[in-house]
C-alpha positions as CSV (number, residue, x, y, z in Angstrom):
1,M,0.0,0.0,0.0
2,A,1.4,3.4,-0.9
3,S,1.7,5.8,2.0
4,E,3.3,9.1,2.9
5,F,6.5,9.3,4.9
6,F,6.8,12.5,7.0
7,I,10.6,13.1,7.5
8,P,11.7,15.9,9.7
9,T,14.8,17.7,8.5
10,P,16.8,18.7,11.6
11,S,18.9,21.8,11.7
12,P,20.2,23.8,14.6
13,L,19.9,27.0,12.6
14,V,16.3,26.9,11.3
15,P,13.0,25.6,12.6
16,V,12.3,21.9,11.8
17,Q,10.8,21.4,8.3
18,I,8.9,18.3,7.3
19,V,9.6,16.6,4.0
20,I,6.8,14.4,2.6
21,R,7.8,11.4,0.5
22,Y,5.6,8.7,-1.0
23,G,6.4,5.0,-0.9
24,K,5.3,1.6,0.2
25,C,5.0,0.6,3.8
26,P,6.1,-2.1,4.4
27,G,8.7,-1.7,1.7
28,D,10.9,1.2,0.5
29,A,12.3,2.9,3.6
30,C,9.6,1.4,5.8
31,T,10.6,-2.3,5.8
32,T,8.7,-3.4,9.0
33,G,5.6,-1.3,8.5
34,E,6.8,1.1,11.2
35,Q,9.1,4.1,11.3
36,L,10.8,6.0,14.1
37,F,12.1,9.5,13.5
38,V,14.7,10.9,15.9
39,T,15.6,14.6,15.4
40,G,17.9,17.0,17.2
41,E,20.5,15.8,19.7
42,H,20.2,12.1,19.8
43,D,23.5,10.4,20.4
44,A,22.4,8.8,23.7
45,I,19.1,7.7,22.2
46,S,20.8,6.2,19.1
47,K,23.4,4.3,21.3
48,F,20.6,3.0,23.5
49,L,18.5,1.8,20.5
50,S,21.4,0.2,18.8
51,E,21.7,-2.1,21.9
52,K,17.9,-2.5,22.3
53,P,16.4,-1.9,18.8
54,G,12.8,-2.9,19.5
55,Y,12.6,-1.1,22.9
56,W,10.2,1.6,21.6
57,K,7.6,-0.9,20.1
58,V,6.0,-2.2,23.4
59,N,4.7,1.2,24.5
60,P,5.9,3.8,22.0
61,V,4.7,6.9,23.9
62,E,6.3,5.9,27.2
63,A,9.4,4.7,25.3
64,V,9.7,8.1,23.6
65,R,9.4,9.9,27.0
66,E,12.1,7.7,28.5
67,L,14.4,8.1,25.5
68,I,14.1,11.9,25.6
69,E,14.8,11.8,29.4
70,L,17.9,9.6,28.6
71,Q,19.1,12.3,26.2
72,I,18.5,15.1,28.8
73,A,20.6,13.2,31.3
74,D,23.4,12.8,28.7
75,I,23.7,16.5,27.8
76,P,21.5,18.6,30.0
77,N,23.2,21.8,28.8
78,L,21.8,21.2,25.3
79,V,18.6,19.2,25.9
80,G,16.1,19.8,28.6
81,P,12.4,19.9,29.7
82,P,9.7,20.6,29.0
83,I,9.1,17.6,26.8
84,D,6.4,17.8,24.0
85,I,5.2,14.5,22.5
86,L,3.0,14.5,19.3
87,Y,1.6,11.1,18.3
88,V,1.0,10.6,14.6
89,D,-0.7,7.7,13.0
90,K,-3.1,6.9,10.2
91,N,-5.9,8.7,12.1
92,G,-4.0,12.0,12.3
93,A,-2.0,13.7,15.0
94,R,-2.7,14.3,18.7
95,W,-0.8,15.8,21.5
96,V,0.2,13.3,24.2
97,Q,2.1,15.8,26.2
98,K,2.6,19.5,25.4
99,K,3.5,22.8,27.0
100,D,1.0,25.6,26.9
101,Q,2.9,27.4,24.2
102,C,2.2,24.6,21.7
103,P,-1.0,25.3,19.7
104,D,-3.9,22.8,19.8
105,M,-4.5,20.8,16.7
């Protein structure tokens, strides 16, 4: 089935932009039927996931929260709270956790 891939383009100099690509899922860049996008500072997250690649699949929202907290602990001078979590699936997007400054959707 053809689907859209929403790929954030991280840059420390400009706001995050989203690139939309079309492809097959599973297939193309989405071999398992799932995709995880990590943007910004993510060395601690990437290292953790290389050792436990399926960690985020059991409870994705809680895993994302824990992975971000892991990154905060790794470099608190660059990454810190508050944490905003936007959940996106075939039904659309919904805020799981957001600060007051983030607009409602």
